[in-house]
All heavy atoms as TSV, in Angstrom:
chain	resi	resn	atom	element	x	y	z
A	1	MET	N	N	6.799	-20.187	6.146
A	1	MET	CA	C	6.432	-19.486	4.923
A	1	MET	C	C	7.644	-18.754	4.365
A	1	MET	O	O	8.266	-17.977	5.064
A	1	MET	CB	C	5.368	-18.438	5.241
A	1	MET	CG	C	3.982	-18.894	5.087
A	1	MET	SD	S	2.774	-17.591	5.372
A	1	MET	CE	C	3.169	-16.975	6.967
A	2	LYS	N	N	7.945	-19.018	3.132
A	2	LYS	CA	C	9.028	-18.295	2.475
A	2	LYS	C	C	8.445	-17.076	1.777
A	2	LYS	O	O	7.324	-17.101	1.288
A	2	LYS	CB	C	9.710	-19.184	1.446
A	2	LYS	CG	C	10.467	-20.333	2.051
A	2	LYS	CD	C	11.180	-21.114	0.980
A	2	LYS	CE	C	11.944	-22.252	1.602
A	2	LYS	NZ	N	12.644	-23.028	0.577
A	3	LYS	N	N	9.242	-16.031	1.720
A	3	LYS	CA	C	8.795	-14.820	1.034
A	3	LYS	C	C	8.585	-15.113	-0.448
A	3	LYS	O	O	9.374	-15.832	-1.064
A	3	LYS	CB	C	9.838	-13.711	1.171
A	3	LYS	CG	C	9.939	-13.119	2.530
A	3	LYS	CD	C	10.924	-11.984	2.514
A	3	LYS	CE	C	11.033	-11.322	3.852
A	3	LYS	NZ	N	11.949	-10.180	3.828
A	4	ASN	N	N	7.527	-14.549	-1.022
A	4	ASN	CA	C	7.338	-14.669	-2.459
A	4	ASN	C	C	6.918	-13.337	-3.073
A	4	ASN	O	O	6.463	-13.278	-4.199
A	4	ASN	CB	C	6.355	-15.786	-2.822
A	4	ASN	CG	C	4.952	-15.541	-2.308
A	4	ASN	OD1	O	4.645	-14.523	-1.713
A	4	ASN	ND2	N	4.077	-16.498	-2.548
A	5	MET	N	N	7.071	-12.255	-2.296
A	5	MET	CA	C	6.727	-10.919	-2.795
A	5	MET	C	C	7.928	-9.998	-2.682
A	5	MET	O	O	8.575	-9.932	-1.635
A	5	MET	CB	C	5.578	-10.316	-1.970
A	5	MET	CG	C	4.261	-10.965	-2.192
A	5	MET	SD	S	2.967	-10.310	-1.140
A	5	MET	CE	C	3.023	-8.594	-1.514
A	6	GLY	N	N	8.199	-9.290	-3.760
A	6	GLY	CA	C	9.298	-8.346	-3.766
A	6	GLY	C	C	8.864	-6.986	-3.247
A	6	GLY	O	O	7.689	-6.734	-2.950
A	7	SER	N	N	9.810	-6.091	-3.135
A	7	SER	CA	C	9.556	-4.756	-2.598
A	7	SER	C	C	8.569	-3.966	-3.451
A	7	SER	O	O	7.676	-3.304	-2.936
A	7	SER	CB	C	10.860	-3.968	-2.487
A	7	SER	OG	O	11.742	-4.613	-1.607
A	8	ALA	N	N	8.738	-4.026	-4.759
A	8	ALA	CA	C	7.835	-3.272	-5.639
A	8	ALA	C	C	6.403	-3.776	-5.519
A	8	ALA	O	O	5.468	-2.975	-5.461
A	8	ALA	CB	C	8.317	-3.406	-7.090
A	9	ASP	N	N	6.233	-5.075	-5.448
A	9	ASP	CA	C	4.910	-5.674	-5.295
A	9	ASP	C	C	4.258	-5.222	-3.991
A	9	ASP	O	O	3.079	-4.885	-3.947
A	9	ASP	CB	C	5.030	-7.187	-5.339
A	9	ASP	CG	C	3.710	-7.922	-5.506
A	9	ASP	OD1	O	2.679	-7.247	-5.725
A	9	ASP	OD2	O	3.700	-9.158	-5.438
A	10	ARG	N	N	5.041	-5.211	-2.917
A	10	ARG	CA	C	4.521	-4.791	-1.610
A	10	ARG	C	C	4.119	-3.327	-1.622
A	10	ARG	O	O	3.070	-2.962	-1.099
A	10	ARG	CB	C	5.572	-5.051	-0.539
A	10	ARG	CG	C	5.805	-6.536	-0.323
A	10	ARG	CD	C	6.957	-6.857	0.576
A	10	ARG	NE	N	6.974	-6.042	1.778
A	10	ARG	CZ	C	8.093	-5.713	2.428
A	10	ARG	NH1	N	9.248	-6.125	1.984
A	10	ARG	NH2	N	8.028	-4.980	3.510
A	11	ILE	N	N	4.937	-2.474	-2.222
A	11	ILE	CA	C	4.635	-1.040	-2.259
A	11	ILE	C	C	3.377	-0.776	-3.075
A	11	ILE	O	O	2.515	0.016	-2.676
A	11	ILE	CB	C	5.847	-0.255	-2.825
A	11	ILE	CG1	C	6.997	-0.298	-1.818
A	11	ILE	CG2	C	5.468	1.176	-3.154
A	11	ILE	CD1	C	8.308	0.191	-2.355
A	12	ILE	N	N	3.249	-1.438	-4.216
A	12	ILE	CA	C	2.059	-1.270	-5.052
A	12	ILE	C	C	0.798	-1.680	-4.314
A	12	ILE	O	O	-0.224	-0.996	-4.343
A	12	ILE	CB	C	2.215	-2.051	-6.368
A	12	ILE	CG1	C	3.290	-1.400	-7.247
A	12	ILE	CG2	C	0.887	-2.149	-7.119
A	12	ILE	CD1	C	3.712	-2.245	-8.435
A	13	ARG	N	N	0.855	-2.799	-3.584
A	13	ARG	CA	C	-0.305	-3.258	-2.823
A	13	ARG	C	C	-0.690	-2.270	-1.731
A	13	ARG	O	O	-1.874	-2.028	-1.484
A	13	ARG	CB	C	-0.024	-4.628	-2.203
A	13	ARG	CG	C	-0.067	-5.755	-3.207
A	13	ARG	CD	C	0.380	-7.046	-2.555
A	13	ARG	NE	N	0.368	-8.137	-3.507
A	13	ARG	CZ	C	-0.442	-9.170	-3.428
A	13	ARG	NH1	N	-1.287	-9.277	-2.438
A	13	ARG	NH2	N	-0.406	-10.117	-4.334
A	14	ILE	N	N	0.302	-1.704	-1.052
A	14	ILE	CA	C	0.005	-0.742	0.015
A	14	ILE	C	C	-0.586	0.532	-0.572
A	14	ILE	O	O	-1.541	1.095	-0.004
A	14	ILE	CB	C	1.266	-0.454	0.847
A	14	ILE	CG1	C	1.597	-1.692	1.677
A	14	ILE	CG2	C	1.088	0.753	1.735
A	14	ILE	CD1	C	2.887	-1.637	2.438
A	15	ILE	N	N	-0.099	0.979	-1.710
A	15	ILE	CA	C	-0.648	2.173	-2.356
A	15	ILE	C	C	-2.101	1.932	-2.774
A	15	ILE	O	O	-2.970	2.785	-2.539
A	15	ILE	CB	C	0.223	2.599	-3.558
A	15	ILE	CG1	C	1.570	3.140	-3.062
A	15	ILE	CG2	C	-0.491	3.640	-4.416
A	15	ILE	CD1	C	2.585	3.375	-4.154
A	16	ILE	N	N	-2.374	0.781	-3.365
A	16	ILE	CA	C	-3.742	0.446	-3.772
A	16	ILE	C	C	-4.659	0.390	-2.548
A	16	ILE	O	O	-5.768	0.909	-2.572
A	16	ILE	CB	C	-3.770	-0.880	-4.557
A	16	ILE	CG1	C	-3.109	-0.696	-5.927
A	16	ILE	CG2	C	-5.202	-1.381	-4.735
A	16	ILE	CD1	C	-2.901	-1.974	-6.692
A	17	ALA	N	N	-4.180	-0.214	-1.467
A	17	ALA	CA	C	-4.976	-0.314	-0.259
A	17	ALA	C	C	-5.271	1.077	0.320
A	17	ALA	O	O	-6.383	1.349	0.772
A	17	ALA	CB	C	-4.262	-1.175	0.775
A	18	ALA	N	N	-4.284	1.960	0.289
A	18	ALA	CA	C	-4.488	3.315	0.798
A	18	ALA	C	C	-5.513	4.065	-0.048
A	18	ALA	O	O	-6.378	4.763	0.493
A	18	ALA	CB	C	-3.154	4.067	0.817
A	19	ILE	N	N	-5.428	3.924	-1.344
A	19	ILE	CA	C	-6.382	4.595	-2.235
A	19	ILE	C	C	-7.796	4.087	-1.981
A	19	ILE	O	O	-8.750	4.879	-1.877
A	19	ILE	CB	C	-5.983	4.407	-3.712
A	19	ILE	CG1	C	-4.706	5.181	-4.011
A	19	ILE	CG2	C	-7.103	4.830	-4.652
A	19	ILE	CD1	C	-4.083	4.873	-5.365
A	20	VAL	N	N	-7.958	2.774	-1.857
A	20	VAL	CA	C	-9.281	2.203	-1.600
A	20	VAL	C	C	-9.809	2.685	-0.256
A	20	VAL	O	O	-10.978	3.032	-0.114
A	20	VAL	CB	C	-9.240	0.650	-1.653
A	20	VAL	CG1	C	-10.516	0.046	-1.114
A	20	VAL	CG2	C	-9.002	0.188	-3.082
A	21	GLY	N	N	-8.930	2.720	0.777
A	21	GLY	CA	C	-9.335	3.209	2.097
A	21	GLY	C	C	-9.806	4.651	2.045
A	21	GLY	O	O	-10.833	5.002	2.635
A	22	ILE	N	N	-9.067	5.486	1.344
A	22	ILE	CA	C	-9.456	6.906	1.217
A	22	ILE	C	C	-10.788	7.036	0.494
A	22	ILE	O	O	-11.665	7.785	0.917
A	22	ILE	CB	C	-8.339	7.702	0.499
A	22	ILE	CG1	C	-7.108	7.809	1.399
A	22	ILE	CG2	C	-8.833	9.077	0.079
A	22	ILE	CD1	C	-5.873	8.322	0.706
A	23	LEU	N	N	-10.937	6.307	-0.612
A	23	LEU	CA	C	-12.192	6.368	-1.357
A	23	LEU	C	C	-13.377	5.882	-0.540
A	23	LEU	O	O	-14.474	6.436	-0.609
A	23	LEU	CB	C	-12.081	5.543	-2.662
A	23	LEU	CG	C	-11.134	6.088	-3.716
A	23	LEU	CD1	C	-11.039	5.105	-4.878
A	23	LEU	CD2	C	-11.578	7.451	-4.191
A	24	TYR	N	N	-13.169	4.852	0.286
A	24	TYR	CA	C	-14.257	4.317	1.104
A	24	TYR	C	C	-14.641	5.303	2.214
A	24	TYR	O	O	-15.814	5.584	2.417
A	24	TYR	CB	C	-13.870	2.966	1.705
A	24	TYR	CG	C	-14.962	2.372	2.544
A	24	TYR	CD1	C	-16.035	1.734	1.949
A	24	TYR	CD2	C	-14.956	2.466	3.938
A	24	TYR	CE1	C	-17.065	1.195	2.697
A	24	TYR	CE2	C	-15.961	1.932	4.703
A	24	TYR	CZ	C	-17.018	1.295	4.085
A	24	TYR	OH	O	-18.046	0.760	4.829
A	25	PHE	N	N	-13.658	5.807	2.919
A	25	PHE	CA	C	-13.946	6.666	4.064
A	25	PHE	C	C	-14.376	8.075	3.674
A	25	PHE	O	O	-14.925	8.802	4.501
A	25	PHE	CB	C	-12.775	6.690	5.042
A	25	PHE	CG	C	-12.622	5.380	5.767
A	25	PHE	CD1	C	-11.512	4.577	5.554
A	25	PHE	CD2	C	-13.602	4.926	6.626
A	25	PHE	CE1	C	-11.384	3.362	6.201
A	25	PHE	CE2	C	-13.487	3.705	7.283
A	25	PHE	CZ	C	-12.375	2.920	7.074
A	26	THR	N	N	-14.157	8.485	2.428
A	26	THR	CA	C	-14.687	9.766	1.963
A	26	THR	C	C	-16.057	9.596	1.308
A	26	THR	O	O	-16.664	10.578	0.911
A	26	THR	CB	C	-13.728	10.430	0.961
A	26	THR	OG1	O	-13.493	9.552	-0.140
A	26	THR	CG2	C	-12.424	10.824	1.608
A	27	GLY	N	N	-16.510	8.360	1.192
A	27	GLY	CA	C	-17.852	8.108	0.670
A	27	GLY	C	C	-17.943	8.001	-0.843
A	27	GLY	O	O	-19.036	7.917	-1.382
A	28	ILE	N	N	-16.832	8.002	-1.523
A	28	ILE	CA	C	-16.864	7.907	-2.984
A	28	ILE	C	C	-17.296	6.512	-3.411
A	28	ILE	O	O	-18.053	6.349	-4.365
A	28	ILE	CB	C	-15.499	8.303	-3.585
A	28	ILE	CG1	C	-15.233	9.776	-3.273
A	28	ILE	CG2	C	-15.448	8.028	-5.085
A	28	ILE	CD1	C	-13.880	10.260	-3.672
A	29	ILE	N	N	-16.799	5.484	-2.705
A	29	ILE	CA	C	-17.304	4.125	-2.928
A	29	ILE	C	C	-18.014	3.696	-1.650
A	29	ILE	O	O	-17.553	3.986	-0.546
A	29	ILE	CB	C	-16.187	3.122	-3.314
A	29	ILE	CG1	C	-15.069	3.098	-2.287
A	29	ILE	CG2	C	-15.656	3.417	-4.693
A	29	ILE	CD1	C	-14.037	2.036	-2.539
A	30	SER	N	N	-19.141	3.040	-1.786
A	30	SER	CA	C	-19.896	2.641	-0.607
A	30	SER	C	C	-20.698	1.381	-0.920
A	30	SER	O	O	-20.619	0.841	-2.018
A	30	SER	CB	C	-20.829	3.770	-0.172
A	30	SER	OG	O	-21.740	4.063	-1.208
A	31	GLY	N	N	-21.466	0.954	0.049
A	31	GLY	CA	C	-22.306	-0.209	-0.140
A	31	GLY	C	C	-21.515	-1.503	-0.160
A	31	GLY	O	O	-20.406	-1.590	0.385
A	32	THR	N	N	-22.082	-2.491	-0.803
A	32	THR	CA	C	-21.454	-3.818	-0.865
A	32	THR	C	C	-20.113	-3.768	-1.593
A	32	THR	O	O	-19.139	-4.374	-1.124
A	32	THR	CB	C	-22.390	-4.809	-1.569
A	32	THR	OG1	O	-23.659	-4.805	-0.903
A	32	THR	CG2	C	-21.809	-6.209	-1.546
A	33	LEU	N	N	-20.056	-3.054	-2.690
A	33	LEU	CA	C	-18.792	-2.926	-3.425
A	33	LEU	C	C	-17.722	-2.287	-2.558
A	33	LEU	O	O	-16.581	-2.740	-2.538
A	33	LEU	CB	C	-18.996	-2.100	-4.699
A	33	LEU	CG	C	-17.729	-1.801	-5.509
A	33	LEU	CD1	C	-17.126	-3.107	-6.021
A	33	LEU	CD2	C	-18.011	-0.845	-6.634
A	34	GLY	N	N	-18.102	-1.261	-1.819
A	34	GLY	CA	C	-17.151	-0.590	-0.928
A	34	GLY	C	C	-16.611	-1.524	0.135
A	34	GLY	O	O	-15.414	-1.522	0.419
A	35	LEU	N	N	-17.489	-2.312	0.750
A	35	LEU	CA	C	-17.048	-3.257	1.767
A	35	LEU	C	C	-16.134	-4.336	1.197
A	35	LEU	O	O	-15.124	-4.692	1.810
A	35	LEU	CB	C	-18.251	-3.919	2.443
A	35	LEU	CG	C	-18.929	-3.080	3.518
A	35	LEU	CD1	C	-20.180	-3.762	4.010
A	35	LEU	CD2	C	-17.969	-2.834	4.657
A	36	ILE	N	N	-16.475	-4.847	0.039
A	36	ILE	CA	C	-15.646	-5.862	-0.600
A	36	ILE	C	C	-14.261	-5.295	-0.916
A	36	ILE	O	O	-13.240	-5.936	-0.647
A	36	ILE	CB	C	-16.324	-6.424	-1.869
A	36	ILE	CG1	C	-17.547	-7.233	-1.468
A	36	ILE	CG2	C	-15.346	-7.266	-2.698
A	36	ILE	CD1	C	-18.421	-7.657	-2.621
A	37	LEU	N	N	-14.214	-4.087	-1.458
A	37	LEU	CA	C	-12.927	-3.466	-1.765
A	37	LEU	C	C	-12.140	-3.156	-0.505
A	37	LEU	O	O	-10.914	-3.271	-0.491
A	37	LEU	CB	C	-13.133	-2.201	-2.602
A	37	LEU	CG	C	-13.612	-2.419	-4.034
A	37	LEU	CD1	C	-13.885	-1.091	-4.707
A	37	LEU	CD2	C	-12.596	-3.209	-4.822
A	38	LEU	N	N	-12.820	-2.770	0.579
A	38	LEU	CA	C	-12.143	-2.489	1.844
A	38	LEU	C	C	-11.541	-3.762	2.432
A	38	LEU	O	O	-10.422	-3.750	2.932
A	38	LEU	CB	C	-13.120	-1.837	2.825
A	38	LEU	CG	C	-12.495	-1.211	4.062
A	38	LEU	CD1	C	-11.582	-0.059	3.663
A	38	LEU	CD2	C	-13.586	-0.722	4.998
A	39	ILE	N	N	-12.252	-4.871	2.344
A	39	ILE	CA	C	-11.715	-6.150	2.822
A	39	ILE	C	C	-10.515	-6.560	1.971
A	39	ILE	O	O	-9.495	-7.028	2.489
A	39	ILE	CB	C	-12.815	-7.228	2.797
A	39	ILE	CG1	C	-13.849	-6.914	3.881
A	39	ILE	CG2	C	-12.230	-8.620	2.988
A	39	ILE	CD1	C	-15.127	-7.744	3.786
A	40	LEU	N	N	-10.633	-6.396	0.662
A	40	LEU	CA	C	-9.517	-6.704	-0.233
A	40	LEU	C	C	-8.305	-5.839	0.093
A	40	LEU	O	O	-7.163	-6.313	0.084
A	40	LEU	CB	C	-9.939	-6.521	-1.684
A	40	LEU	CG	C	-8.934	-6.907	-2.746
A	40	LEU	CD1	C	-8.639	-8.396	-2.679
A	40	LEU	CD2	C	-9.465	-6.560	-4.118
A	41	ALA	N	N	-8.539	-4.567	0.407
A	41	ALA	CA	C	-7.445	-3.674	0.778
A	41	ALA	C	C	-6.771	-4.150	2.065
A	41	ALA	O	O	-5.538	-4.100	2.182
A	41	ALA	CB	C	-7.963	-2.248	0.952
A	42	GLY	N	N	-7.554	-4.625	3.009
A	42	GLY	CA	C	-6.985	-5.176	4.242
A	42	GLY	C	C	-6.122	-6.396	3.979
A	42	GLY	O	O	-5.050	-6.562	4.578
A	43	ILE	N	N	-6.579	-7.232	3.069
A	43	ILE	CA	C	-5.795	-8.417	2.694
A	43	ILE	C	C	-4.495	-7.995	2.021
A	43	ILE	O	O	-3.435	-8.576	2.261
A	43	ILE	CB	C	-6.624	-9.352	1.790
A	43	ILE	CG1	C	-7.777	-9.957	2.602
A	43	ILE	CG2	C	-5.754	-10.444	1.183
A	43	ILE	CD1	C	-8.803	-10.686	1.763
A	44	PHE	N	N	-4.568	-6.967	1.176
A	44	PHE	CA	C	-3.366	-6.453	0.514
A	44	PHE	C	C	-2.344	-5.964	1.567
A	44	PHE	O	O	-1.143	-6.247	1.437
A	44	PHE	CB	C	-3.699	-5.305	-0.429
A	44	PHE	CG	C	-4.106	-5.731	-1.807
A	44	PHE	CD1	C	-4.397	-7.042	-2.106
A	44	PHE	CD2	C	-4.207	-4.805	-2.815
A	44	PHE	CE1	C	-4.765	-7.438	-3.393
A	44	PHE	CE2	C	-4.579	-5.172	-4.094
A	44	PHE	CZ	C	-4.854	-6.490	-4.375
A	45	VAL	N	N	-2.805	-5.246	2.569
A	45	VAL	CA	C	-1.895	-4.745	3.605
A	45	VAL	C	C	-1.289	-5.894	4.381
A	45	VAL	O	O	-0.085	-5.926	4.636
A	45	VAL	CB	C	-2.628	-3.757	4.547
A	45	VAL	CG1	C	-1.776	-3.432	5.758
A	45	VAL	CG2	C	-3.010	-2.491	3.816
A	46	LEU	N	N	-2.115	-6.867	4.754
A	46	LEU	CA	C	-1.625	-8.016	5.510
A	46	LEU	C	C	-0.578	-8.794	4.735
A	46	LEU	O	O	0.485	-9.121	5.264
A	46	LEU	CB	C	-2.788	-8.929	5.907
A	46	LEU	CG	C	-2.430	-10.163	6.698
A	46	LEU	CD1	C	-1.904	-9.785	8.077
A	46	LEU	CD2	C	-3.626	-11.085	6.823
A	47	THR	N	N	-0.853	-9.085	3.479
A	47	THR	CA	C	0.098	-9.851	2.680
A	47	THR	C	C	1.378	-9.034	2.427
A	47	THR	O	O	2.467	-9.612	2.331
A	47	THR	CB	C	-0.490	-10.309	1.336
A	47	THR	OG1	O	-0.977	-9.177	0.606
A	47	THR	CG2	C	-1.616	-11.307	1.557
A	48	SER	N	N	1.257	-7.721	2.343
A	48	SER	CA	C	2.447	-6.879	2.182
A	48	SER	C	C	3.319	-6.908	3.431
A	48	SER	O	O	4.538	-6.917	3.339
A	48	SER	CB	C	2.046	-5.439	1.874
A	48	SER	OG	O	1.409	-5.363	0.628
A	49	LEU	N	N	2.693	-6.909	4.590
A	49	LEU	CA	C	3.456	-6.920	5.843
A	49	LEU	C	C	4.208	-8.234	6.045
A	49	LEU	O	O	5.317	-8.228	6.588
A	49	LEU	CB	C	2.531	-6.643	7.025
A	49	LEU	CG	C	1.958	-5.238	7.108
A	49	LEU	CD1	C	0.989	-5.144	8.273
A	49	LEU	CD2	C	3.064	-4.205	7.234
A	50	ILE	N	N	3.629	-9.345	5.633
A	50	ILE	CA	C	4.295	-10.629	5.830
A	50	ILE	C	C	5.082	-11.083	4.600
A	50	ILE	O	O	5.735	-12.118	4.625
A	50	ILE	CB	C	3.297	-11.728	6.272
A	50	ILE	CG1	C	2.224	-11.977	5.208
A	50	ILE	CG2	C	2.689	-11.403	7.588
A	50	ILE	CD1	C	1.328	-13.158	5.518
A	51	SER	N	N	4.999	-10.314	3.512
A	51	SER	CA	C	5.731	-10.607	2.257
A	51	SER	C	C	5.394	-11.971	1.666
A	51	SER	O	O	6.241	-12.619	1.048
A	51	SER	CB	C	7.233	-10.495	2.458
A	51	SER	OG	O	7.586	-9.211	2.861
A	52	PHE	N	N	4.180	-12.419	1.866
A	52	PHE	CA	C	3.776	-13.706	1.346
A	52	PHE	C	C	2.342	-13.613	0.815
A	52	PHE	O	O	1.454	-13.160	1.520
A	52	PHE	CB	C	3.820	-14.784	2.449
A	52	PHE	CG	C	3.386	-16.132	1.973
A	52	PHE	CD1	C	4.243	-16.926	1.231
A	52	PHE	CD2	C	2.136	-16.620	2.275
A	52	PHE	CE1	C	3.851	-18.183	0.789
A	52	PHE	CE2	C	1.726	-17.863	1.833
A	52	PHE	CZ	C	2.591	-18.653	1.085
A	53	CYS	N	N	2.146	-14.036	-0.428
A	53	CYS	CA	C	0.820	-14.063	-1.024
A	53	CYS	C	C	0.426	-15.515	-1.251
A	53	CYS	O	O	1.077	-16.223	-2.020
A	53	CYS	CB	C	0.796	-13.308	-2.348
A	53	CYS	SG	S	-0.818	-13.321	-3.149
A	54	PRO	N	N	-0.637	-15.979	-0.577
A	54	PRO	CA	C	-1.036	-17.378	-0.725
A	54	PRO	C	C	-1.468	-17.731	-2.144
A	54	PRO	O	O	-1.366	-18.901	-2.524
A	54	PRO	CB	C	-2.214	-17.526	0.223
A	54	PRO	CG	C	-2.301	-16.292	1.024
A	54	PRO	CD	C	-1.437	-15.268	0.399
A	55	LEU	N	N	-1.911	-16.770	-2.927
A	55	LEU	CA	C	-2.312	-17.072	-4.299
A	55	LEU	C	C	-1.109	-17.267	-5.218
A	55	LEU	O	O	-1.241	-17.879	-6.263
A	55	LEU	CB	C	-3.197	-15.956	-4.851
A	55	LEU	CG	C	-4.577	-15.836	-4.216
A	55	LEU	CD1	C	-5.320	-14.643	-4.793
A	55	LEU	CD2	C	-5.376	-17.095	-4.442
A	56	TYR	N	N	0.037	-16.736	-4.855
A	56	TYR	CA	C	1.227	-16.920	-5.656
A	56	TYR	C	C	1.791	-18.340	-5.504
A	56	TYR	O	O	2.365	-18.894	-6.435
A	56	TYR	CB	C	2.337	-15.937	-5.249
A	56	TYR	CG	C	2.139	-14.510	-5.707
A	56	TYR	CD1	C	1.015	-14.124	-6.436
A	56	TYR	CD2	C	3.084	-13.554	-5.407
A	56	TYR	CE1	C	0.859	-12.802	-6.828
A	56	TYR	CE2	C	2.932	-12.237	-5.814
A	56	TYR	CZ	C	1.825	-11.865	-6.519
A	56	TYR	OH	O	1.678	-10.573	-6.914
A	57	ALA	N	N	1.678	-18.916	-4.315
A	57	ALA	CA	C	2.315	-20.215	-4.003
A	57	ALA	C	C	1.905	-21.358	-4.940
A	57	ALA	O	O	2.781	-22.045	-5.475
A	57	ALA	CB	C	2.060	-20.576	-2.552
A	58	PRO	N	N	0.598	-21.602	-5.181
A	58	PRO	CA	C	0.251	-22.752	-6.040
A	58	PRO	C	C	0.739	-22.608	-7.480
A	58	PRO	O	O	0.970	-23.604	-8.160
A	58	PRO	CB	C	-1.283	-22.785	-6.022
A	58	PRO	CG	C	-1.718	-21.854	-4.971
A	58	PRO	CD	C	-0.576	-20.958	-4.648
A	59	PHE	N	N	0.906	-21.376	-7.931
A	59	PHE	CA	C	1.336	-21.153	-9.311
A	59	PHE	C	C	2.853	-20.968	-9.438
A	59	PHE	O	O	3.369	-20.799	-10.523
A	59	PHE	CB	C	0.626	-19.922	-9.882
A	59	PHE	CG	C	-0.867	-20.077	-9.914
A	59	PHE	CD1	C	-1.663	-19.359	-9.034
A	59	PHE	CD2	C	-1.479	-20.952	-10.797
A	59	PHE	CE1	C	-3.037	-19.504	-9.045
A	59	PHE	CE2	C	-2.860	-21.095	-10.808
A	59	PHE	CZ	C	-3.628	-20.370	-9.925
A	60	GLY	N	N	3.545	-20.956	-8.299
A	60	GLY	CA	C	4.996	-20.811	-8.326
A	60	GLY	C	C	5.446	-19.402	-8.677
A	60	GLY	O	O	6.579	-19.217	-9.125
A	61	ILE	N	N	4.589	-18.436	-8.473
A	61	ILE	CA	C	4.943	-17.052	-8.788
A	61	ILE	C	C	5.788	-16.506	-7.640
A	61	ILE	O	O	5.512	-16.687	-6.482
A	61	ILE	CB	C	3.687	-16.185	-8.977
A	61	ILE	CG1	C	2.857	-16.714	-10.141
A	61	ILE	CG2	C	4.057	-14.726	-9.178
A	61	ILE	CD1	C	1.501	-16.071	-10.281
A	62	ARG	N	N	6.851	-15.814	-8.011
A	62	ARG	CA	C	7.741	-15.214	-7.009
A	62	ARG	C	C	8.215	-13.878	-7.591
A	62	ARG	O	O	8.822	-13.841	-8.647
A	62	ARG	CB	C	8.907	-16.162	-6.747
A	62	ARG	CG	C	10.001	-15.579	-5.938
A	62	ARG	CD	C	10.973	-16.648	-5.489
A	62	ARG	NE	N	10.584	-16.921	-4.123
A	62	ARG	CZ	C	10.308	-18.107	-3.640
A	62	ARG	NH1	N	10.382	-19.137	-4.397
A	62	ARG	NH2	N	9.972	-18.255	-2.387
A	63	THR	N	N	7.906	-12.778	-6.901
A	63	THR	CA	C	8.296	-11.467	-7.396
A	63	THR	C	C	9.489	-10.908	-6.638
A	63	THR	O	O	9.896	-9.782	-6.883
A	63	THR	CB	C	7.121	-10.471	-7.290
A	63	THR	OG1	O	6.720	-10.340	-5.946
A	63	THR	CG2	C	5.960	-10.907	-8.150
A	64	CYS	N	N	10.059	-11.699	-5.733
A	64	CYS	CA	C	11.211	-11.210	-4.979
A	64	CYS	C	C	12.497	-11.704	-5.634
A	64	CYS	O	O	12.532	-12.710	-6.317
A	64	CYS	CB	C	11.152	-11.649	-3.517
A	64	CYS	SG	S	11.208	-13.421	-3.273
A	65	ASP	N	N	13.561	-10.946	-5.394
A	65	ASP	CA	C	14.881	-11.347	-5.864
A	65	ASP	C	C	15.392	-12.493	-4.994
A	65	ASP	O	O	14.923	-12.708	-3.887
A	65	ASP	CB	C	15.871	-10.191	-5.765
A	65	ASP	CG	C	15.515	-9.052	-6.711
A	65	ASP	OD1	O	14.820	-9.296	-7.694
A	65	ASP	OD2	O	15.925	-7.910	-6.438
A	66	LEU	N	N	16.377	-13.206	-5.492
A	66	LEU	CA	C	16.943	-14.288	-4.709
A	66	LEU	C	C	17.595	-13.784	-3.426
A	66	LEU	O	O	17.562	-14.437	-2.400
A	66	LEU	CB	C	17.966	-15.073	-5.538
A	66	LEU	CG	C	17.374	-15.871	-6.702
A	66	LEU	CD1	C	18.505	-16.534	-7.495
A	66	LEU	CD2	C	16.417	-16.918	-6.206
A	67	LYS	N	N	18.208	-12.586	-3.467
A	67	LYS	CA	C	18.851	-12.073	-2.264
A	67	LYS	C	C	17.848	-11.565	-1.241
A	67	LYS	O	O	18.160	-11.437	-0.082
A	67	LYS	CB	C	19.854	-10.976	-2.619
A	67	LYS	CG	C	19.288	-9.808	-3.365
A	67	LYS	CD	C	20.374	-8.868	-3.790
A	67	LYS	CE	C	19.793	-7.855	-4.771
A	67	LYS	NZ	N	20.791	-6.990	-5.312
A	68	GLU	N	N	16.572	-11.265	-1.682
A	68	GLU	CA	C	15.530	-10.845	-0.756
A	68	GLU	C	C	14.914	-12.042	-0.031
A	68	GLU	O	O	14.292	-11.897	0.983
A	68	GLU	CB	C	14.402	-10.107	-1.494
A	68	GLU	CG	C	14.725	-8.724	-1.923
A	68	GLU	CD	C	13.524	-8.056	-2.564
A	68	GLU	OE1	O	12.377	-8.423	-2.224
A	68	GLU	OE2	O	13.727	-7.167	-3.391
A	69	LYS	N	N	15.091	-13.229	-0.588
A	69	LYS	CA	C	14.459	-14.434	-0.054
A	69	LYS	C	C	15.084	-14.818	1.277
A	69	LYS	O	O	16.283	-14.883	1.414
A	69	LYS	CB	C	14.617	-15.558	-1.078
A	69	LYS	CG	C	13.707	-16.717	-0.855
A	69	LYS	CD	C	13.760	-17.665	-2.026
A	69	LYS	CE	C	15.087	-18.386	-2.089
A	69	LYS	NZ	N	15.107	-19.452	-3.047
A	70	ILE	N	N	14.247	-15.091	2.247
A	70	ILE	CA	C	14.742	-15.520	3.566
A	70	ILE	C	C	14.107	-16.813	3.924
A	70	ILE	O	O	12.957	-17.045	3.769
A	70	ILE	CB	C	14.472	-14.446	4.631
A	70	ILE	CG1	C	15.259	-13.208	4.347
A	70	ILE	CG2	C	14.817	-14.985	6.018
A	70	ILE	CD1	C	15.018	-12.073	5.293
């Protein structure tokens, strides 16, 4: 897997995941919507850690710089 996510993209995803996690565990969002958002937040964290988004690959989207690519 080649990297296709840049630093800014990764940071934004982690911030969104943290916000969703806080909202879920404080009870502001709950139920089915809360669970769906929590799962999505987990996916955001996972893709940020590996710097690869499977949805970017089929469309040829790449948010990383050429020097960030490994």
